[in-house]
N, C-alpha and C positions, 0 to 999 in steps of 0.2 A: 043706701040699699045694702052696701057691704060687699066683701070679697066673694061671698057665696053667689050673689047675683051676678057679679062681674065674671066669675068663673063659668056660670051657666050661659051668659051671653057669649063668652069666648068659645065654649063648646058648640053653641049654635053656629057661630061663624066658621069654625073648623069643620063642622059637619057639612055645611053648605060648600065649603072649599073641596071636601073630599068627593062630593057629588058632582060639582060643576068644574072642578080643577082650575079655578081662576079666582083671584081676589075680587071682592065686591065692596068698594068704598061706600056705596049707598047703604048696603045692609049694615056695615060697620057703624055708620052714623046713626042709624035707627036703633041698633042694639045697645048703643052707649048713651043715648040721649038722656036717660034718667039716672045715670051713674055720677058719682062724685068725681072730681078731677083726678084723685089718686087711682080710682077704679078704672077710669077711662085710660089713664096711662098704662095700667096693668093690662087691660084688654088689647089696646093698640100695639104695645111693644111685644106682648106675648103672641098675638096673631101674626105679626110680621116675623117674629122669631121662629114660630112654628113653620111658617111657609119657607123661610130661608134655610132652615135646618131640617126640612122634611125628610130628606134622604137618610140622614144619620138617625133621626127619631124612628123612622119606619124600619131601618135595619135592626135596631134594638128591639122593637116590638116583634118583628119577624123572628128574631133569634129565640125569643121566649114564648112564641105562639105554637108550641108543640103540636105539630100535625096540621096546622092551618096555614095555608099560603096567605099572604097579605090580601090578595084580592078575594079571598073567601071569608074574611072577617067581616061581620056586620059593619056597615059604614058608621052606625051609631057608636058601636064599641070601639072602632078604630079612631073616631074623633075624640072619644073620651080618653083613650090611651095616649093619643098624641098630645092632648093638653097636659095630662099628668106626667108623661115622660119629659115633655119640655120643661115643666116646673122642676122636676127632679134634676135634670141636667143643667139647666140654665138660670133658675131663679133661686138666688141665695136667701130671699126673703120668705120662702115657703118651705117649711119642714117637710121632709119626705113623707112622714106619717099623715100629714094634712093632705098632701097631694093624693095619696092612696085612698084615704078615707073619703075625700070629696069625689074622687072618681068612682068609687064603689057606690056612693049615694046617687050619683048621676046615672049609673047603670041600673040601679034599682028603679029609678024614676022613669027612665026613657027607653030601656031595652028589655030583653027577655028575662024570664025568671032565673035563668042560669048564668046570665051574662055577668052579674056582679062578682060571682066567684071566679070566673075566667079572668076578668079585669084585675081582680085582686091578686090572683096567682101570677099573672104576667108582671104586675107592678112589684110584687114581692121579689121576684127574680131580678128585675132591673135595679131595685134598691140594694139588693145584696151585692150585685156587681159593682155598682157605683160606689157603695160604701167600702168595698174592698180595695178599690183603686184610688179612692179619694175624689177623682174627677174623671169624667168620661173623655174629655178632649184630649 
């Protein structure tokens, strides 16, 4: 199915997490059942990584969400941003531009007409900061 499908599954899991505020192993197993072993590893490790680094990820999203408190960001957009920011900060196997582009495509597909430009703007700022310091940790 490919990384695009894996990323979409990850987005769905993170969206569910932002709504329910708890991990769901059953949903994880359903969302990954048709993926390759590599893609399952990507989804599982990224899902757990997003949850364990949620505070740091959300702080960075908040920093560049000009005028929007975190609780006012559409949950769909927040989930998309969490996936992309996680990839930017913690996944060496995903180029920044791919994370931003895939996030923009998810926003176009699942969110409002204006969300993709908001998501792209936040991610551009995150990439600029991370690129300037080399690593966020």
